[in-house]
C-alpha positions, 0 to 999 in steps of 0.5 A, a space after each residue: 563546479 561547487 554549485 552543481 550538487 546544490 543545483 542538482 538537489 534543488 532541481 530534484 526537489 522541484 521535480 518531486 514537489 511540483 508534479 504533486 501540486 499540478 496533478 491535483 489541479 489537473 486531476 491526473 495521477 502524480 506519476 504521469 508528471 513525475 517522469 517528465 519532470 525527472 527527464 527535464 532535470 536529467 539534462 542538468 550536467 550534475 545529473 546527466 548520466 545518473 545511474 542508480 545501482 540495482 542493489 540500491 533499489 532492491 535494498 533501500 526502496 523495496 523493504 519499507 514500501 512492502 513493509 508498510 503495505 503488509 502492516 496496513 493489511 486488513 486481516 479479517 477482510 483478507 481472510 474472507 476474500 482469501 480465494 479471489 485474492 490468491 487467484 489474482 495474486 498467485 495465479 494471475 501474476 504468474 500467468 502474466 509474467 509467463 505470458 509476457 515472457 513468451 510474447 516479448 520473446 517472440 517480438 524480440 528475436 534473440 532475447 534470452 528467456 531469463 531476460 524476458 522473464 525478468 521483464 514479465 516479473 517486473 510488470 506483473 504486480 499491480 500497484 493499488 495506490 492509484 486504484 484504491 484512492 480513486 475507489 475510495 473517493 467515489 465510494 466504491 465497495 470496500 470489498 474491492 479495495 480490500 481485494 486489490 490491496 491484498 492482491 498487491 501485497 501477495 503479488 509483490 512476493 510472487 513477482 520478486 520470487 520469479 524475478 529471483 529465478 530470472 536472475 539465476 537464469 541470467 547467471 547460469 543454467 537452471 533446471 526445472 527441478 533445481 528451480 522448484 527446490 530453490 523456490 521451496 527453500 526461498 519461500 519457507 525460509 523467508 516466512 520462518 525468518 519473518 515470523 522470528 523477526 516479528 516476535 523479536 521486534 514485538 518484544 523490543 517494541 515494548 521497551 521503548 515508549 517515546 515517539 522518536 524511538 518507536 519511529 526509529 525502530 519501525 524504520 529499522 524493522 523492514 531492513 532487519 527483515 529484508 537484508 539478512 534474509 537476502 544475505 542468507 539466500 531466503 526471500 527477503 520480500 516474504 520475510 518483510 511481508 510476514 513481519 509487517 503483517 504480524 506486527 500490524 495485527 498485534 495489539 496497538 495498545 503497546 504503543 502510546 497514542 503520540 507514537 501511533 500518530 507520529 508514526 502514521 505521519 512519518 510512514 505516509 510521508 516516507 512512502 510518498 517520498 520513496 514512490 515519487 523518487 522512483 518515478 523521478 529516477 526513471 525520468 532522469 534515466 529515460 533519456 539514457 534508455 532512449 539513447 541505448 535503444 535508438 538503434 532498434 527500429 521504432 516499429 519494433 519498439 512500438 510493436 513490442 511495447 504494444 504487445 507487452 501492454 496488451 498482454 498485461 491489460 487484456 489478460 487481466 480483464 479476461 482473468 477477472 471476468 472468466 476465472 473469478 466468475 466460478 468462485 463461489 466460496 464466500 460472497 460471489 463477486 458481481 460481474 460489474 465488480 469483476 470488470 472494475 477489478 480488471 480495469 484497476 490493474 495499474 502498475 507503479 512503484 514496485 514495477 519500476 523498482 524491479 525494472 531498475 534493479 535488473 543487473 547492468 550487464 543483463 542483455 537488452 537491459 535498456 529495452 526491458 526498462 523502456 518496456 516496463 516504463 511504457 506499461 507503467 505510464 500507459 496503465 496509469 495514464 489510461 486506466 487510472 484516469 478513466 477508472 472513476 468514469 467506469 465506476 460511475 458508468 457501471 453504478 458500482 458503489 455503496 457509500 451509504 453502507 459505509 456511513 451506516 457502519 461508521 455511525 453504528 460504530 460511533 453509537 456503540 463507542 459512545 454507549 460504552 463510554 456512558 456505561 463506563 461512566 455510570 460504573 465509575 459514578 456508582 463506585 463513587 470514583 467520580 463525583 456526581 457533578 463531574 459525571 453529569 457534565 461528561 454524561 451530557 457531553 457524550 449524550 449530545 454526541 450520541 444524539 448527533 450520531 443517531 440522527 445519522 443513523 436515522 436519515 444518513 444526513 448528519 456528519 456523525 462527528 461531535 468531537 470538538 463540540 466539547 473541547 472547551 468543557 473538558 479541561 480537567 479530569 485527565 484520569 476520567 478522560 483516559 478511562 472513558 477513551 479506554 472503554 471506547 477503544 475496547 468496544 472498538 476492538 470488540 466490534 471489529 472482532 465480531 465483524 460488525 465493522 471493517 478495518 477501515 472504520 476501526 482504523 479511522 475511529 482509533 485514529 480519532 481516539 488517539 487524537 482526542 487522547 493526545 490533545 486532551 489527556 496530554 494537554 495539547 492544543 
């Protein structure tokens, strides 16, 4: 008996690790394998009948996942495509939730409208992780990635607001007028509280300088935003989104490079762990879900699942093809790109988190979780695995433009460093010999970047060619890195480069500063 907890933890860890390895070798989305592995470990006596309380899913899993997505939002690009993002995030998410509610309500006689709406709210929001990873791997236009990420961020708030309305309907009668008033109060209160939390955390963050304290503060932030907001009856989701977005666009100079690098690794691992755990937990509980729906005719189960999947997939394809077509504010979205957006509507961790948080006493809870799981697995298994061939078939991609943008930014940064070096040398703050050594090193990098701009065949990266030569002059290195970082911010503000390029090069500057200024390997 004493060995059961150890065996349970070991089995759960294996269920988290092994699918990740297999998914890369089989070239399939990891969640497709996480669920069956979770179902296998669910047969262990120590894990048999495991149930995660709904409030644990909402209060533990959702805040950090939503916060990280909001923090990494590209503000300028999202603003440029605000109209299509809003049409998808608000219009399509609401339409999907309502259509699923109506369709499943007809397919399952006697199912309360609130329970059907809870299912619709669960499967309405998209999860961009699988889609954007495929899009970036095949070199799809960055605009599509931005739209999908912006949509996913906003539709989480829309879906969870609808889910809250459904929970209110399950607990009592709710009129339309009451629902509208409550919706306004919840939305406005969540936004205002999120702004307040972001302001306070921004001030507190300046007090801490070591990486450990910064990471702990960043981990506490989504819970400080989410939990009190929910306690006072306003939207914790919107509060967390607003907090993450405001802190994400604030100047990164407040943090030291070591803090940023460590924080990026920490949040990447944490998000992966939380998302994987949700899929494994679904697998662990899947047999109990099958057991609870076993009395329903399999034909009804299959028909209802097909209805839910058809509504989700067909409605999105029709919406992106027809509703986005008349959009003329800003750059129009090509028909091929609209088709890609329609086919990239996979469901994932957020859907599972909402479905698993349906109250235990809700009518047909097992059926609702079963239907949500079917939608997640089918959209990941079919759409995620076929998205790359669809992209290649349609010829949607612009990898050369991304290389051009990257090389242009590198050229500007190196020129800024050389200009700053000349200024320091002219003011006699750097001796002629040291200035000449650094000038040769930066000109060597510049030549390589200009080769990329000339024929787009080079790699544009000479970061390590001079690692051995730059062994001293810490202050000068820091000054030149600061000049490059200022130039990088200027390029982004002027719209010369996008957020992805800025984050990539900023990360390289952080690595260089930490390694050479701090004396690391």
